[in-house]
VEXLUM-592588 format. One record per atom (N, C-alpha, C): residue in one letter; z, y, x. Coordinates in steps of 0.001 Angstrom, whole numbers, plus 500000, padded with zeros to 6 digits. Atoms other than C-alpha are relative to their C-alpha. Layout:
<drenros>
AZYX...
</drenros>
This chain:
<drenros>
M499439499971498639M712282528237582610M498944499549501010T500986500311498976T710119528206585723T500370498677500694S499735501292499394S709801524725587224S500237500159501496L499759499970498545L711056523983590720L498718499736500776Y501280500251499331Y707592522685591565Y499203501296500150E500733498741499956E705990526039590679E500693500979500958M499276499139499060M708721527906592563M499733499585501455T500283500511498661T708149525681595590T498610500446500458R501378499610499667R704417526404595487R499910501502500344V500123498543499829V704836530187595179V500826500476501179F499144499544498894F707742530682597587F499539499382501317G500597500564498794G706087528304600045G498840500852500482R501123499096499648R702999530513599937R500527501303500601I499401498774499471I705176533600600470I500495499773501419G499494500304498662G706847531931603462G498911499883501038L501112500179499059L703522531026605052L499268501290500292L500742498744499836L702072534530604566L500879501182500368S499063498888499821S705167536576605417S499924500571501408F500180499318498723F703719538278608496F500343501475499865G499986498543499958G704374541823609561G501292500692499721G498732499326500220G708049542466609014G500281500314498545P499524499853501381P709930543589605903P499066500770499102A500869499206500867A707443546157604631A498887499115499405A501068500893500491A704576543642604384A500570498870499158Q499405501097500751Q706908540902603149Q500427500449498594I499617499458501312I708263543112600353I498770500198499130A501247499827500753A704702543978599349A499479498668499488L500485501327500398L703755540311599261L500804499454498845M499155500511501102M706735539395597075M499765500782498721H500271499172501193H706026542316594744H498726499499499324K501261500475500566K702472541070594283K500181498638499317E499870501355500507E703470537436593761E500938499903498807L498932500197500976L706587537892591628L499949500996498843V500027498981501029V705956541116589681V498602500200499432E501370499703500464E702190541724589551E499295498739499497D500760501188500377D700672538230589480D500750499129498997R499189500772500939R703567536638587552R501047500957499424T498982499161500599T706300538019585329T501385499409500253W498712500612499684W709163536296587094W501080501054500146L499062498861499946L710821539671587784L499313501206499380T500562498735500450T710357542974586014T500001500980501167E500016498968498967E709611546079588040E501413500525500295A498633499480499833A713144547367587430A500896499003500720Q499188501020499328Q714751544085588463Q499653499914501480F500436500092498617F712684543939591645F500530501178500808L499580498810499240L713500547525592692L501524500052500109R498537500028499909R717207547151591870R500446499011501086A499626501016499013A717413543955593914A499630500462501414L500402499493498693L715495545568596786L500996501040500501S499026498974499605S717863548553596801S501314499351500434F498763500693499662F720858546188596836F499870499301501369C500188500707498743C719422544105599696C499938500957501188M500031499008498929M718847547272601734M501404500381500470L498629499658499646L722599547788601697L500701498892500803L499348501148499397L723346544367603145L499607499820501467P500437500399498667P723390543199606766P499045498812499911G500911501134499980G720615540771607663G498625500392499497P501396499755500382P716907540460606785P499873500230498491E500024499661501416E716428542261603454E498925499233499249A501055500706500700A713154540493602628A500420498567499673M499523501369500261M714702537037602989M501047500012498879Q498980499910501023Q717632538146600856Q499402500325498632L500688499714501259L715268539547598239L499362498727499439A500560501287500451A713484536173598105A501109499104499427T498872500801500467T716865534437597745T500464500454498621Y499605499482501291Y717856536742594900Y498998499631498915S501044500308500983S714517536181593162S500126498564499530G499810501404500381G715036532423593270G501243499784499192W498727500110500745W718635532780592088W499813500495498582R500207499397501318R717469534941589198R499342498989499051M500740500935500852M715215532156587937M500714498676499803R499428501353500109R717159528949588681R501382499894500614G498636500062499489G720629529909589917G500040499659501490V499806500307498575V721961528662593256V498906499077500543P501102500831499470P719385525833593632P498734500801500213G501182499187499852G716591528327593060G500102500974501161G499779499083498878G718109530785595520G499871499301501340L500100500766498754L718454528125598193L498546499638500292L501409500364499843L714872526977597606L499175501172500497A500787498832499630A713387530468597818A500369500510501381G499574499498498695G715478531547600792G499562499107501147L500375500947498935L714807528406602822L498491499988500204L501452499998499864L711083528446602087L499511501288500680F500379498769499329F710966532033603299F500202499897501532V499621500081498582V712539531062606650V499316498839500723I500388501211499311I711356527523607400I498637500071500687P501290499965499299P707632528136608120P500049500768501311G499903499209498764G708385530857610647G500868499320501025A499106500691499064A711233528835612153A499270498852500704L500761501096499383L708900525874612754L499001500545501023V500938499386499049V706313528152614393V500745500481501249I499212499526498862I708991529775616566I500481498847500866M499556501171499245M710284526330617542M498880499525500956A501117500466499181A706842525258618781A499671501005501117L500306498986499007L706179528574620551L501088500081501069S498900499941499030S709634528564622186S499881498873501035L500102501143499097L709143525088623637L498791500168500927A501189499781499203A705616525955624802A500229501117501023Y499749498881499102Y706747529267626280Y500938499598501128G499059500407498960G709710527733628076G499398499032500985T500655500979499106T707418525067629532T498853500601500789Y501243499522499382Y704219526978630276Y499990501495500298G500012498535499790G705208530667630323G499265500717498899Q500677499193500992Q703202533332628520Q498858499232499324L501006500694500798L700760532259625806L498894500974499594P501013498985500309P697738534570626008P499099499657498841L500857500377501120L695659532538623546L500677500311498674V499251499732501215V698353532768620902V500064501513499741Q499884498554500156Q698822536493621539Q498663500620499609S501302499461500394S695068537105621245S499674499694498539L500205500352501404L694910535248617943L500804500937499099F499151499173500851F697784537304616584F499696501481500107L500433498611499942L696199540592617676L499326500369498674G500660499750501260G693966540358614620G500954499978498818V499006500078501058V696909539353612427V500778501304499931K499217498772499985K698905542397613533K499200501184499460A500849498934500498A695970544730612872A499870499930498494C500078500197501443C695638543267609379C501309500392499313V498691499701500552V699375543652608814V500193501513499822V499924498526500147V699076547429609365V499466500409498643V500614499684501292V696802547563606322V500875499484498843I499114500556501022I699157545325604339I501189500912499758V498870499060500119V701996547759605040V499581501255499243I500513498836500727I699879550697603861I499874499687498510Q500123500444501384Q699119548752600698Q501365499956499312A498640500064500544A702848548131600191A500561501381499751L499488498644500142L703696551764600753L499473500678498762I500628499398501170I701239552905598116I500587499430498701K499517500643501231K702445550383595527K501462500337499720V498566499727500205V706182550907596061V500193501477499658A499867498576500264A705792554702596130A499655500342498558K500406499727501395K703987554698592766K501113499622499026K498959500480500903K706879552792591200K501340500706500222A498654499513499656A709857554342593008A500162501493499917L499910498533499957L709022558057593136L499646500554498614N500177499613501385N709521559306589594N500330501475499729G499677498598500206G710452562952590148G500134500713501316P499917499210498755P710798565802592697P501107499536500931I498867500401499132I714198564600593959I499657498696500726H500385501254499347H712800561129594674H499045500272501165Y500931499663498929Y709954562650596720Y500744500634501173V499223499351498929V712432564807598666V500816498968500760I499185501044499330I714696561808599385I499128499136500891A500903500830499195A711745559722600579A499573500723501258A500455499222498827A710486562515602863A501125500187501012L498879499789499082L713944563233604289L500388498698500705S499687501298499373S714558559519604903S499031499713501132F500992500241498964F711300559234606811F500260500900501205L499773499061498884L712032562349608908L501259499627500773A498749500349499315A715588561237609643A499812498790500918L500225501209499203L714415557841610888L498978500231501118F501107499859499048F711189558894612634F500265501095501024A499842498852499106A712038562310614085A501370500090500639L498622499828499515L715821562201614472L500620498702500486N499473501295499606N716286558474615130N501394499755499417A498701500122500679A719140558510612620A500325498519499749P499624501391500298P721102555271612066P499593499639498576F500466500432501327F719643553317609169F501111500012498949P498965499974501037P723001552811607372P500344501419499552A499688498626500369A723639556571607485A498971500551499033V501064499528500893V720271557260605833V500181499426498595I499821500633501301I720921554777603045I501240500544499280V498772499444500600V724481556044602451V499768501411499509A500305498629500419A723245559637602342A499158500026498723A500847500078501217A720552558721599816A500823499580498795A499168500460501112A723099556878597676A500890501126499512F499120498881500376F725417559902597721F499231501034499195I500839499017500723I722613562271596673I499674499479498597G500349500579501306G721590559899593902G501162499971499043A498821500053500871A725128559493592593A500366501378499440V499659498625500410V725584563281592424V498901500625499142A501087499236500617A722122564501591394A499197499209498985L500798500818500908L720641561580589434L500919499154499129Q499308500936500876Q721809559548586495Q499338498636499984G500740501247500014G719216556870587082G499385499743498646D500603500426501256D717036555290584443D500827498872499443M499106501030500517M719569553430582368M499190498828499442S500775501196500367S718350549916581890S500142499698498502K499979500446501381K717416548787578380K500109498477499906E499870501453499991E717723545166579464E501423499603499639P498646500461500332P720685543105578277P500888499982501261V499049500049498902V723785543324580422V500146498532500449A499852501347499480A724077540299582701A501362499428499624P498706500610500326P726826537808581867P501073500402501018K498936499549499125K730145538870583249K500416498878500957T499524500942498980T731281537227586475T501459500332500310T498606499764499750T734982536804587030T500293500102501498I499600499885498615I736757537693590245I500260498625500607S499702501331499467S737890534074590600S498702499257500345Q501296500617499679Q734256532877590434Q499414500582501274T500516499361498785T733252535396593081T500774499543501223L499204500447498869L736148534403595333L499674498563500365K500361501388499733K735191530746594946K498679499943500757T501280499945499329T731609531567595968T500153500446501456V499777499490498655V732772533590598969V500657498959500894T499276501012499231T735189530888600109T499082498836500382T500909501104499738T732570528155599776T499045500315501137W500993499650499005W730022530014601867W500619500378501349L499313499771498723L732551531101604483L500266498669500718V499782501339499434V733398527412604984V498678499444500542I501316500489499553I729693526493605179I499579500716501291W500391499199498832W729160529295607715W500802499605501236F499149500100498812F732149528734610003F500429498587500373A499573501353499644A732924525006609831A499212499440501185P500729500491498803P730078524081612248P500371500775501273V499610499208498825V731162526918614546V501303499477500573L498720500545499538L734708525542614721L499797498638500645A500280501312499401A733307522060615388A499406500158501378L500611499781498695L731226523416618271L501035500349501043I498990499578499029I734281524962619886I500672498798500659F499330501187499469F735786521476620316F499050498987500576L500893501091499640L732675519397620847L498817500373500870A501288499628499425A729825521425622335A500158500695501358P499987499241498730P728939522938625738P500259501480499738D499630498594500139D730034526500626379D498858500864499514I501111499138500386I726541527945625930I499755499983498501L500172500073501454L726333526684622335L501113500743499281V498896499262500596V729772528084621547V499757501494500115E500291498584499812E728776531451623015E498910500460499034M501097499634500924M725560531464620956M500512500079498577A499493500021501367A727381530545617743A500841501259499718K499154498811500182K729921533347618218K499177501285500024F500787498773499852F727422535974619365F499062500217498808F500954499821501091F724788535349616693F500683500100498650S499204499766501223S727469535115613975S500386501470499908T499663498562499966T728618538598615032T498771500831499670L501234499260500228L725017539799615071L499626499986498537A500408500139501400A724534538540611510A500703500994499087V499272499052500863V727121540998610145V499818501451500428V500204498602499567V725967544101612060V498523500405499937T501432499692500016T722203543933611457T499610500794498755F500421499115501073F722090546733608898F498692500671500395G501305499401499682G718536548000608686G499031499038500641G500925500977499456G716963544777609852G500172499791501496A499860500408498595A716425543301613298A499799501174500969Y500289498903499067Y715039546528614827Y501259500791500354S498804499171499773S718417548242614469S500928499407501033V499083500589499034V720145545763616793V499276499437501221L500737500586498877L717386544877619278L500539500472501346A499491499488498721A718781547159621993A501334499328500346Y498720500648499773Y722277545725621569Y499817498544500388M500238501410499715M720964542149621527M499420499820501397T500602500100498667T718827542712624632T501051500204501081Q498959499730499016Q721760544184626522Q500928498792500176A499099501135499940A723984541236625624A499321498766500584V500701501206499557V721399538486626144V499626500074501473V500447499851498625V720115539879629452V501166500337500934G498956499490499106G723124541712630898G501293499226499960D498688500641500114D726222539987629522D499960498498500203F500062501458499932F725152536370629139F499021499472501050G500995500440499027G722165536195631473G499130498860499525W500793501100500544W720320533856629116W498515500181500290L501412499695499788L716926535580629493L499870501229500883T500296498762499282T715298538255631629T499475501048499005T500542498935500860T714162541608630221T498555499704499592A501402500330500292A710514540487630463A499925498918498946Q499993501074500991Q711324537337628494Q500411500525498626M499613499408501277M713031539430625802M498836500741499364V501188499304500511V709903541566625461V499025498989499404D500886501042500512D707820538418625068D500553499405498691A499359500558501198A710340537103622518A499722500860498787L500227499092501121L709971540176620345L498520499979499607G501424500014500296G706173540121620624G499598498762499202L500347501242500728L705947536480619482L500650499984498609A499329499986501315A708506536989616684A499282500950499035E500697499045500857E706536539968615379E498716499410499423T501304500495500406T703361537933615069T500055498635499353T499858501274500733T704737534872613301T500551500294498612P499451499741501331P705632534511609619P501516499940499991G498559500025500119G709186535003608464G500644501263500501P499278498783499599P711864537615609188P500009500158501528L500011499718498575L711832539309612580L501271499497500704I498764500450499385I715425538215613145I499857498581500547L500264501312499374L713910534808614027L499853500133501508V499968499794498561V713719536376617479V501257499372500608T498778500625499501T717288535060617818T499796498515500268Q500298501428499788Q715996531493617453Q499210499824501283F500797500096498781F713419532083620196F500883500180501231V499062499764498888V716100533507622511V500854498785500262A499099501143499853A718438530606621869A499281498770500532M500729501206499568M715783527928622347M499505500107501432V500447499834498603V714325529359625561V501206499902500934A498783500092499171A717855529781626950A500484498558500078G499577501401500017G718750526231625905G499090499115500807L500966500787499254L715567524853627404L500240500145501506M499778499761498571M716299526455630771M501353499435500437A498665500466499626A719957525383630666A500147498491499948G499759501422500115G719612521782629575G498856499177499447G501133500773500446G716151520750628461G499738500097498499V500496499923501374V714445520113625118V501116499716498994G498938500354500948G717463518485623424G500927501182499737L499121498863500162L719749521418624065L499293501177499336A500771498934500608A716983523831623099A499933499835498484L500113500250501439L716537522197619680L501356500214499311I498669499787500585I720298522163619024I500342501491499954A499732498548499939A720590525795620125A499240500724498891G500789499368501062G717805526741617699G500615499775498637V499383500326501287V719467524981614775V501302500758499807V498718499276500080V722882526492615540V499750501476499707T500275498572500179T721407529988615756T499450500285498622L500507499819501372L719441529616612527L501126499909498987W498898500223500921W722581528375610793W500877501259499885V499075498880500034V724840531272611775V499293501318499678T500742498790500357T722065533823611220T499745500078498505F500435499935501403F721068532845607681F501060499529499000A498941500361500953A724196531251606137A500661501246499410P499430498775500589P725708534768605759P499102500636498949C500923499402500992C722580535883603858C500222499369498635F499742500670501261F723221533271601185F501369500438499437L498694499538500440L726859534380601066L499886501338499299W500091498658500604W725981538041600416W499304499940498635I500779499995501234I723412537221597737I500709499259498886F499380500776501075F725247534517595807F501293500652499504A498800499270500431A728421536635595751A499644501277499257G500315498698500578G726679539895594876G498988500006498891A501101500010500966A723695538861592742A500465500163498535P499607499856501402P725665538528589459P500338501429499592Y499587498629500318Y726642542210589703Y498810500980500001I501082499046499788I723216543716590466I499515500615498699D500498499472501262D721977544051586884D501028500864499288R498958499200500632R725325545413585733R500012501426500533L500014498651499410L724889548346588113L499059500932499242A500984499187500707A721897549501586057A500586500627498720H499379499490501208H724252550151583136H501148500955500326M498979499052499565M726564552428585177M499287501244500534P500829498829499665P725164555982585378P500015500404501456R499933499530498618R726418557003588817R499408498968500963L500526501027499113L725660553699590468L498503499812499794S501427500083500260S722304553567588744S499259501119500714G500610498880499266G721520557006590180G499961499738501473A499977500317498558A722597555845593651A498937498996500359L501008500989499721L720367552803593466L498591500575499869S501278499352500158S717473554920592213S499643500808501255A500241499228498798A717866557202595239A499751499108501207I500229500940498889I718107554242597649I498584499451499923T501360500487500173T714863552920596191T498993501031500509A500877498956499473A713226556279596942A500060500064501520A499865499989498536A714635556181600460A499249498846500646V500734501164499485V713057552744600893V498545500370500277V501363499554499732V709660554459600643V499903500629501389G499968499416498655G710568556495603700G500223498988501073V499751501056499034V711846553415605455V498724499217500280I501246500756499846I708601551529604825I498974500846500781A500933499106499292A706576554574606015A500348500039501487N499585499961498591N708624554717609242N499671498699500694L500320501310499404L708282550983609871L498494499834500182G501448500113499911G704559551159609165G499433500803501136L500487499145498903L704009554042611565L500387499437501356W499534500606498738W706079552370614261W499139498801500342F500790501213499767F704195549107613831F498572500346500377A501380499581499688A700817550875613853A499927500490501443G499974499531498608G701781552567617119G500015498848500978E499924501169499134E702679549219618643E498672499254500076V501252500758500051V699347547718617573V498836500807500600F501157499208499662F696937550606618188F500095500753501319L499828499254498761L698434552227621283L500567499093501096Q499501500725498820Q698877550639624709Q499931500961501179T499904499050498880T700066552758627661T499415501354499626G500410498696500442G699339555841625601G498553500151499609A501434499910500308A695673555009624920A499692499187498739L500423500713501187L694039554005621659L499222498732500364Q500667501271499744Q692851550399621549Q498928499758498944P501051500118501017P689458550030619843P499983498696499238A500091501301500657A689714546304619093A500890499907498764P499167500091501206P692749546382616761P499637501041498955I500412498995500989I691510549613615146I498804499484499179A501155500530500675A688178547958614341A500402498890499020I499543501069500874I689966544910612899I500728500566498782A499274499365501109A692218547159610789A499022500595498981V501026499445500900V689142548924609377V499391498861499162L500537501170500700L687692545509608479L500988499520498946A498981500472500948A690977544454606856A500122500962498820A499905499017501097A691123547716604851A498844499838499035L501165500189500858L687606547133603560L500166498764499103L499886501263500744L688401543562602518L501173500022499007L498804500036500848L691902544139601109L500024501126498967L499852498857500869L691802547633599660L498766500283499156W501238499707500720W688161547947598646W499494498762499241R500541501206500635R686912544422598002R501056499168499268K498906500706500694K690365543193596836K500036498500500320W499953501423499627W690102539920598771W501451499536500116D498672500594499872D693054537570598884D500468500058501451M499411499916498658M695390538032601842M499887498674500767L500084501317499372L695268534285602501L498654499801500670L501325500100499392L691572534643603299L499796501044501096V500219498904499046V691705537972605144V500743499783501311L499220500185498777L694446537031607626L499293499097501017P500678500815498986P692579534115609285P498697500623500502I501212499328499538I689361536174609377I500373501017501079C499575498997498992C691188538956611260C500496499318501270A499525500731498827A692855536421613561A498814499525500850A501183500499499269A689472534908614473A499258501141500668V500660498835499408V687920538341615042V500785500505501199G499186499592498857G690859539276617273G499835499131501210A500187500931498879A690448536161619408A498643500208500656V501357499776499438V686714536783619808V499943501274500798L500069498720499284L687152540436620787L500773499971501328V499175500035498792V689887539668623331V499357499113501084W500451500991499010W688281536631624960W498541500169500395F501420499872499677F684627537593624847F499565501463500070
</drenros>
């Protein structure tokens, strides 16, 4: 059995290096958990990833939580999930307070220019690795290509793409039936107990806020709880809705501040949905100072990530059993193929954000990306070394 100390070391490293959104984060976990260690098999990793893609919330954080649960049960899941979130949350906390006090942070943004350029290469690396494992036949290639086109060219809703892929897989594929032992059976009563426990953990603080807290905290708890159950496809799928509500309905931030919030969230470790923490803290800072900002951040983190633990701890015991059901196994196999298209779409979108400004190519991030490709793909340097090198080069190119 893997020790909690070793899990803390590895998942802490993942949390500190989880830049670049879900594509890069999934690649990092694959390297750490499947390639460098044998904590998960390839089949277990891909099944869990397919399952997490079906859930609302940040799929990479949920994948980390499942991985921890797989090794050490609920304590392991809590450890892995929290370590995935905490480093980014601490960075966002500091940036939120600094932003709310001093305004824009050009030095920070220049440092992260190099990080973002490096992340483009990390996503390409992830795409290559996942595609090699997930695309095992002509139908898989077709599903991946159609998923990419639906998202990129047609702007199709992410849930619709995943459901369509699952339907095709259930009809046309039988899946690779797992030769692994069937997971121990979980009873309905055990599942209901897990669901009830986590619903109480999720909503008890919200109910307490209704009676004890200022209106702005109650509004945040209700709004971000709602957001937590509609974020299918990750944070990008609800950014427009969140911006409209935060700027138009509540008046917590301006549109310009929301743009800055997304930019800072994209360049810090952890799931992109941490943008909600930034929004809450800046709004709290303007409404009532540092104390209210810190409370607002904690409340938002709570209602954003408590549901993630609910979905995983309730659903994790069933994931391996799906591999022994032909139709469901085929559906999961097709979803995994669709994930390749999802990663390709995210990677292309992210590359456009990094390399294009006002329709013109930016030479600085392109040069840094070439450097990152040489170091990561050719020289096989460790990501922990390449990221700070790219950050330093980005700061030099911007400021000098």
